[in-house]
N, C-alpha and C positions, 0 to 999 in steps of 0.2 A: 758450852757450845751451840749454836743454833743451826739445826739441820738444813743443811741446801732445800733450796725448792724440788719438786717434785718434776721429772722431767712431762707425767704426765699433766704435771697443769697447765691451767689454760695461758694461751695471753693478756697479758694485762692489757682493757678495754684501747690504747694509744697507741701502742705498738697493732693489735688487732688495726683498726683503723687508719695505719703505714703501711701497713703489708696489700690491704683490700685496695687503697690509692695507688702501690705501686701497680698490681695487680692491674687494675684501670686505665690508669695513663699508658705501662706500655700493651699493653691490648686492643687498647682504642689506636694509640700512633705509630705501633710496629703490622695492625691489618690496615689501614687506610694510607701509607705513607707504598705497601708494595702495594693495595688496590691503583693509587696513582702512577706509580712507576710499571706497573703492566699496564695501565691505559696508555699510557704516552708511547709504550712499543707496540703494543699493536694499532694502535692506528698513524703512531708517523717512525716506524720504522720497515724495510724493505726485511721482504723475507726470501730465502733462498739466492740460488746465482745470478736470477736472472733479474735482482732489485724489485721483487713484487707487491705493492701496498696493499693491505688487507682495506676495503672500501665500504664494509659492510656493516655500519652499524647495529641498526638494526638486530643485525642475526647477536651481537654481544648482550642486547637488549631483551632478545629472547634467554639464550641461555642464562646469565641472571637472575632472571625473574622464575625460570621453571625451578633452579636448585634455591632459591630462596623460598617459594611456594610448597614446594616437596618437605624442608626443611621445619615450615612453619606448620604444617598439616598432621607430620607426625609428632609433635610439642604438641596439638590437640588431642591427638589420638593417646597419647604417653601419657597426660593429667586429666585423662577419659573427661577432656571438655566436649560440649555440642561443637558439631559442625555446621549447623544449619545459621542460616546468614542472621544476623540481628538487626539492621538496614534492610533496606529496600536494594534490589540491585544494582538498578540504576544508580544509586550514588559509591557505589561502590568501583563500577565503571569509567564513574567522573573521577574520583582519587586517580583511577587507573592507566584513563586518556593520558592525563595530565601529568602523570609520573611520566609515559613510555617518551613523552617530547620534552622531557626536563632531557630524563635521561641521552635520548636519539640529540638531543642540540648539544649539551656537554659534549658527546665523543666527535659530533660531522664540528664543531671549531677547532680541534684541536688539530684538522689539516689544516687550519688556513691562522691560528695563534699558538704561541709558544704555550706549554703548560705552565711555567711560572707566570703568564701571565693571564690565565686560563682561571688557575688557581687563586690571585690574589684577587681576579674579580668576582670573586666568590664570595669575598668578604662583602661584598654591596649588596648582597641579598635581604642586609634588613631593611632594604627601602621598598623593595616590593612587599616583603611581609607586611612592610607597616600598612603600605593603602590597602592590600587584600581585607588587612584586620579590622582596618576599619573598615572598608565596604562589606565583608558580611560577617565581622562578629559586633559589627559597632563598637570595636576598640576607641578607643584616646590614649595619645601620647604627650609625655612630658616634653618641653622644652629639649631638655638636656635628652631624647632622643633623637630627636628631630636635628641635634650639631651635632650629636655623635654621627647618623646618619650621614649630614653634609659635609664631615673631614675623612669617611672612611670613603665614599664618593671621588674628593677630590684626590685622596691619593691613587686609588685606583686609577683615578682617566691620566694623573701624571705617570704612574708605572703602564698603560697603555700606548698615550702616544709621545711618547718617549723612549722609543727600542735604542736599543746596543748598534749603533755601526758596525759592520761588517760581522754577523752573526757567524762565523766558521765551524757550525756546526754541521758534522758530514751525514747531519739527518735533516736537516732543514729543508725544506720544500719550496724557497720562494715566494712564497707568500704570506707572511707572518705581517700582524694587526692590519688585513686589509676589510674593507666596508665590509661584506661579506662575513668575517670570523668576529668581527666586533658583534653585527647584528644576529647570530647567534646565539651569544654569551647573553646579548639582552631578553634572548627567546626563552634561553635561563633559566634567567634570573626570575622572569613574570611566570613561563611555569610552574619552577618552583616555592616559588614565594606562594599560587598559590594551592599547588600540591598540600604541602603545609597547613595552611592556615584553614582549609576545608575536612584535612585530617581532624585538626584541633576541633573542630567544628561537628565530626560524625563522633568524636568522644566524650565529647561535653553533651552530644542531644540522646546518646542511646547508650546504653549501659552496654560495652565495646571494649571484652577482653585486646588485645595488641595482638595475637597471635590472632584472631579472628579475621581483626582488619586485611594484615599483614600477608594471610590465605588467600579471602577474598580478589583484596585489592591486583595481588601479583598471580592470583591465576585469571584476571580477568586480561589483566597485560601480556600473559602469555598466549593467549588464544587471538589479544588484538596482535600484540607483534608478527605472530606467524601467520595470522590475515596478514600482512602488511606486506609478511617475504613473498607470502606469492602471490598476493599482485604487483607486484612488484618482478618478478621471476630472479629474485636475488638468493634463496634457499640454495637449489640447487649450487648455483654459481660458488653460494658462503660454506658450503658442506665440501664440494670440491678443490676448495682454495686450503680448508684445515685439511682433507685428504694427501695434499702435495706437498704441504707444510707440516710436518708430525709437532715443530718447536711453537708454530701458533697456535696448535688446537691442544698442545699445552698450558701456554699461557692462557687462552679461553677458560683454561677450565680454572686455572688459580685463580685465577680473576674472578670466576664467579663462585668460587669456596673464599675466598676472603672477602668477599661481597657481601656475604649469608653470615658469614662470622662473625665479621666487625659488627652485625645488628646486634649480636649476643653482647658486647660490650660496652653497647652506647645505652641498651636497655640497661645493664648492671648498674651500671656510671650516673644514669640518672635519676634511677632506684634507689641506691647506694650514696649520693653525695648531694644531690640535686641541680640543675640543670644549669646554674652561674655555675659552679667548681667544670660542667659537662663543657658550657663556650671558652673556658679560657683552655682547658686542654684541644678542643677541637683549632682554636686562635693557631697554637701550639705547635697542633699537626697542620697545620699551612705553613706556619714557617718553617719548618722540618720539609715539608715535600716540595719548598723552593728551592729551596740549596742543595738538595737531595738532589732534582729531577734539572740545576743550576753545570753541577760536579758532574752524576752521569751523562747528560745529553749533552752537554758545554756549549750551554745557553749564557751568553758572555749579560750581565747588566750595565745600564749606562752609572753615568753617575745619579739623572734623575728619577730614575728608575728603584735604586738606592734610596734617593727622598720619600719618595712615591711610598716603598716598604715599610718603613720607619714611621710615617703616621698613620699610615691603616694598623700598623699591629701595637704602634703607641699608645691611636686613641684605641682599640679596644681591650687593651691589659689594662689603660688607666680604667675604664668601664670597668672592668672587672674585677681589681682589686681596690680601686677608691667609693665604688658603687654604695649608698646610703644601705645598709639591708633591714628589711623589711623587723617588727616590732615583733621576731614571732618568739617558739622554744629553740633552747640551741637542739634540742635532743629531735626538732622535727627539718632539720636540714633541705628536705627535697621542695620544700616550699621558695626556700631562697632564688629569687631571677627567675619563680617560672610565670611569671607574664610579661620577661622581656623578648625585644627582637631579637637578639642575639641565639633563640632558637634555632637549631640547625640541621641541617639532615645530609649528609653524606656526597 
């Protein structure tokens, strides 16, 4: 009779890969969904008996960047890597300024459009990424990439232009789908596309560790956002708000923590499974975020919006599952989808 396998024997490669996949999917979706819910709660739900709204989006940027900068510095020190900048400092600052504008537009847009509208609109980031890639990196894309971008844009446009009649959400501030809100989302997409493209250029132009770039860009972001808060006169007002509303303070702490932790899962997933799998997970995360927001914050969806969402997610999933695989070795999954414009930032 054969002996039972030892409890200390390693898991088969297939089971080990499955466990890693479950770990990656659970980590990304849970952290980024929590991040999205907290982001909407802070910017759209009033605090305290007097129903005060938190209005200092730059303060959220400042808190998030402090947390990420501290963790990236700790990783560099623990791994005994140099803290010296690899690229000229002004190039880190370019990424930092663009990233601050991206995040600020994202938070400010929540004052004017609902979270489901904002989340679905993020799917259209392929268009600015392709435009900036053509300008900065001289990249060329296939007709199918442009066709996918067009379908996603059509779906997003339908979702934004046909909101549900009678949004009965108790947290709605009566400014849904305004021109200003859509303009902020366009600004978000443009700045976000530039940020990811310029980061890609830095990685390819310099022998740069990912934590080195994160540390210097977030450090610049800390200084710039702090300066912006001082110039606006909002720093003391934001501190006063969180000191009076302790639940808002804990929401911001949790938001910054989740934003930092999510970066670990994103890096782990791309390194282990490749960019194509990561893009599919991010698409699933956006769908889960929209559904959760509709339930949690009582956002009704019109039938036109449902059609728009089906067009967007159907196109993205179709791209992921029907894409022709590059002719590479199966043992090198990181190369799959590496040049796709689906590469995303949370």
